[in-house]
C-alpha positions in Angstrom: -1.0 23.2 146.9 -0.9 19.6 148.1 2.7 19.1 147.3 3.7 22.5 148.7 2.1 21.8 152.1 3.6 18.4 152.2 7.0 19.8 151.6 6.6 22.2 154.5 5.5 19.4 156.7 8.4 17.3 155.7 10.8 20.1 156.7 9.1 20.6 160.0 9.2 16.8 160.8 13.0 17.0 160.6 12.6 18.1 164.3 9.8 16.0 165.7 9.0 18.5 168.5 8.2 21.3 166.1 4.7 20.0 165.1 3.8 19.3 168.7 5.1 22.8 169.7 3.1 24.5 167.0 0.0 22.6 168.0 0.3 23.6 171.7 1.2 27.2 170.7 -2.0 27.6 168.7 -4.1 25.6 171.2 -3.0 28.1 173.9 -3.9 31.1 171.8 -0.3 31.9 171.0 0.4 32.6 174.7 4.1 31.9 175.3 3.8 31.3 179.1 0.8 29.0 178.8 2.4 27.1 175.9 5.7 26.7 177.8 3.8 25.4 180.9 1.8 22.9 178.8 4.9 21.6 177.2 7.0 21.6 180.4 9.7 23.9 178.9 11.1 27.3 179.5 9.7 30.2 177.4 13.2 30.6 175.9 13.1 27.0 174.7 9.7 27.7 173.1 11.1 30.9 171.5 14.0 28.8 170.1 11.5 26.3 168.6 9.4 29.1 167.0 12.6 30.6 165.5 13.6 27.1 164.2 10.2 26.9 162.4 11.0 30.2 160.7 14.5 29.1 159.8 13.2 25.8 158.3 10.3 27.1 156.2 10.6 30.8 156.1 7.2 31.5 157.8 6.9 33.2 161.2 4.5 31.2 163.4 3.2 34.5 164.8 2.3 36.2 161.6 -1.2 36.0 160.1 0.1 34.1 157.1 2.1 31.8 159.3 -0.8 31.0 161.6 -3.1 30.2 158.7 -0.6 27.9 156.9 1.0 26.3 160.0 -2.4 25.4 161.6 -3.3 23.7 158.3 0.1 21.9 158.3 -0.5 20.8 161.9 -4.0 19.6 161.2 -2.9 17.8 158.1 -0.1 16.0 160.0 -2.4 14.8 162.7 -5.0 13.7 160.1 -2.2 11.7 158.3 -1.2 10.1 161.6 -4.9 9.1 162.3 -5.1 7.6 158.8 -2.0 5.6 159.4 -3.2 4.2 162.7 
């Protein structure tokens, strides 16, 4: 499990904005307008980022499975960053 999740995170980190976008998306209860406002982007830009996540790792950020796995990936990423600091 550990290596599998790390592999997903590595793929997501290819585009540094994806982790931040996913974090904001879940923090705003998956509301596209609220997330776009918080990130200062257009909703179409947010949609592009969410599609990019699906293309990179094969999980849809809006599916139940995607939410569960991707929130774990986001939390793990932020925990790693705290450990490194």
